[in-house]
C-alpha positions in Angstrom: 0.2 0.0 -0.2 0.8 3.5 -0.7 1.9 5.6 2.1 1.6 9.2 0.1 -2.0 9.7 1.3 -4.8 7.8 3.9 -8.5 7.6 3.5 -10.5 6.2 6.9 -13.9 6.2 7.0 -16.1 7.5 10.2 -18.7 6.3 11.6 -20.8 9.1 12.9 -23.6 9.3 15.7 -27.1 7.5 14.3 -28.9 9.4 17.1 -27.1 10.7 20.6 -23.9 13.0 19.3 -22.3 10.6 22.1 -21.6 7.8 20.5 -19.1 9.0 18.5 -15.6 7.0 19.0 -12.6 9.2 21.1 -10.6 7.8 17.6 -13.0 8.9 14.9 -13.2 12.7 17.1 -9.1 12.5 17.2 -9.2 10.9 13.3 -11.7 13.9 11.9 -9.0 16.3 13.4 -6.0 15.2 11.8 -7.9 15.3 8.6 -6.8 17.7 5.5 -10.3 17.2 3.9 -13.2 15.5 4.7 -15.8 14.3 2.6 -19.3 14.6 3.5 -22.2 13.4 2.3 -24.1 15.9 3.2 -22.1 19.3 4.3 -24.5 20.8 6.4 -25.1 17.7 8.6 -21.6 17.6 9.2 -21.0 20.7 9.8 -23.1 21.2 12.8 -21.3 17.4 14.0 -17.4 19.2 13.8 -19.1 22.4 15.1 -19.9 20.1 18.4 -16.6 18.7 18.4 -15.1 21.7 17.9 -13.9 20.6 14.5 -12.6 23.1 11.9 -11.0 21.2 8.8 -12.3 22.0 5.0 -15.2 19.3 3.7 -16.1 18.0 0.3 -19.1 16.7 -0.8 -19.2 13.3 -1.9 -22.7 11.5 -2.0 -25.0 9.1 -4.5 -25.3 11.6 -7.3 -21.9 13.1 -7.8 -19.2 9.9 -6.6 -19.0 8.9 -10.5 -17.9 11.8 -11.3 -15.6 13.1 -7.9 -13.9 9.7 -7.2 -10.4 10.7 -9.9 -10.4 13.5 -7.7 -10.6 12.0 -4.7 -7.7 9.2 -5.5 -5.3 12.4 -7.1 -5.2 14.0 -3.9 -5.0 10.9 -2.1 -2.3 9.8 -4.2 -0.7 13.2 -4.0 0.0 13.0 0.3 -3.9 14.2 1.2 -5.4 12.3 4.8 -8.6 12.7 4.4 -11.8 11.5 5.9 -15.2 9.8 4.7 -18.1 10.9 6.3 -21.7 9.4 5.6 -25.3 11.6 7.1 -25.3 9.4 10.0 -23.6 5.4 10.5 -21.2 4.0 8.8 -20.3 4.0 5.0 -20.8 1.7 2.6 -23.8 0.2 4.7 -26.7 1.5 2.7 -24.8 4.7 1.9 -21.6 6.1 -0.1 -18.1 4.0 0.2 -17.9 0.4 -1.6 -16.8 2.8 -4.9 -14.0 4.5 -2.8 -12.5 1.5 -1.4 -12.4 -0.5 -4.2 -10.9 2.3 -6.4 -8.4 2.4 -2.9 -7.3 -1.4 -3.7 -7.4 -0.9 -7.1 -4.9 1.7 -6.9 -2.9 1.1 -3.7 -4.0 3.7 -1.4 -4.3 3.0 2.0 -7.5 2.9 4.2 -8.5 2.2 6.9 -12.3 1.8 8.4 -13.5 2.8 12.4 -15.8 0.7 14.0 -18.7 2.6 15.0 -22.7 3.5 14.4 -24.8 1.2 12.5 -28.4 1.3 12.7 -28.5 -2.4 12.0 -27.1 -4.5 14.8 -28.7 -3.0 17.7 -32.0 -3.1 15.9 -31.0 -7.1 15.9 -30.0 -7.5 19.2 -33.3 -6.1 20.1 -34.9 -7.7 18.6 -34.7 -10.9 20.5 -35.1 -13.3 17.1 -31.5 -15.4 16.7 -28.3 -13.3 15.9 -25.9 -15.9 15.2 -27.5 -15.8 11.3 -28.9 -12.8 9.7 -29.1 -11.5 6.1 -29.1 -7.8 6.5 -31.5 -5.9 2.6 -31.2 -3.2 3.3 -33.4 -1.0 1.2 -35.8 -2.8 -1.3 -36.4 -1.9 -4.8 -38.6 0.7 -4.5 -40.6 -0.9 -8.0 -38.0 -2.7 -10.7 -37.0 -5.9 -8.5 -39.4 -6.2 -6.1 -41.3 -8.6 -6.1 -38.8 -10.7 -7.6 -35.9 -10.2 -4.4 -39.0 -10.8 -1.7 -40.0 -14.5 -4.1 -36.4 -14.8 -3.5 -36.3 -14.5 0.1 -39.8 -15.7 1.1 -38.2 -19.3 2.2 -34.7 -17.5 4.3 -34.9 -19.2 6.9 -32.2 -17.0 8.9 -32.7 -13.3 10.3 -34.1 -10.8 8.2 -32.7 -7.1 8.5 -34.3 -4.2 6.5 -33.9 -0.3 6.1 -37.3 1.7 5.4 -38.3 4.9 5.4 -41.6 6.4 7.3 -43.0 6.9 3.9 -42.7 3.6 2.7 -43.0 1.6 5.7 -46.8 0.9 5.7 -46.3 -0.7 1.8 -42.9 -3.5 2.9 -45.8 -4.1 6.2 -48.0 -4.8 3.5 -45.5 -6.8 1.0 -44.1 -8.5 4.3 -48.5 -9.9 4.5 -48.4 -11.5 1.1 -45.5 -13.1 0.9 -44.1 -14.2 4.5 -47.5 -14.5 5.9 -49.5 -12.3 8.6 -48.3 -14.4 11.4 -44.6 -14.0 10.9 -43.6 -12.3 13.6 -41.3 -8.9 13.1 -39.5 -6.6 15.6 -39.8 -3.0 14.1 -37.4 -0.7 15.6 -37.2 3.2 14.9 -35.1 6.2 15.7 -32.3 4.1 17.1 -30.2 6.1 19.9 -32.3 9.7 19.5 -34.8 11.2 22.0 -38.0 8.8 21.2 -36.1 5.9 20.4 -38.7 2.7 20.0 -38.7 -1.0 19.0 -42.3 -2.5 18.5 -42.2 -6.9 18.5 -45.1 -9.1 17.3 -46.8 -10.4 13.9 -46.6 -8.1 11.1 -50.5 -8.3 11.1 -50.6 -6.7 14.1 -47.2 -3.8 13.2 -49.2 -3.2 10.2 -52.0 -2.0 12.3 -50.1 -0.9 14.8 -48.5 1.9 12.0 -52.2 2.2 10.4 -53.1 4.3 13.3 -50.3 5.2 14.8 -48.7 7.4 11.7 -45.3 5.9 10.7 -42.6 8.9 12.0 -38.8 8.4 11.7 -35.8 5.9 10.3 -37.1 2.6 10.4 -35.3 -0.8 10.8 -36.9 -4.0 10.9 -36.0 -7.6 11.8 -38.3 -10.4 10.5 -38.4 -14.0 11.1 -36.8 -16.2 9.3 -39.2 -18.7 8.3 -39.2 -22.1 10.2 -38.2 -25.0 9.0 -40.7 -27.8 8.6 
């Protein structure tokens, strides 16, 4: 690996700002440039911890056009950190492309351990955690039915991300593919003030959010199919 520059993938809090690690703060303070999914959101974080470093926009809509410049900066000795709005870069957020290019160009990089929503939700679900499948966000339209049909016989615990706007649709689709009695745990606003986790059947949880409008970001943990 080249020592000319180094990239750090730095997890940021998904809720409570105290969840950031001491090492993450040290890395951000020592970076020449911080690549941010949204510079406004990252600016709030940096200001809170009194970190004054230049930021560059790097997100899903510009990463393909920005990647060559980022690699050039790294090859010329820059220490750079990649952060997303919340959680670990590369997990349902930009990160894969830049890691691939660092490997291809023999640029040193590290991914710090830290916050991600899926692990707390999985642990809080009360479902088997020894083997699980992380699906992230399901396709909205194209490929959605094909993916659900593929997963209907999966016997490992399934973990999904979902927005409040599509939660009811997703729960309804799950009832269709997995059955209304399949057990599920739905967590929202993990590490935030209104964090909660609901346990029950798909039918029960769907009824709950039909009566109470979904708010916040959701992690759905679905029990795998039981062996017959």
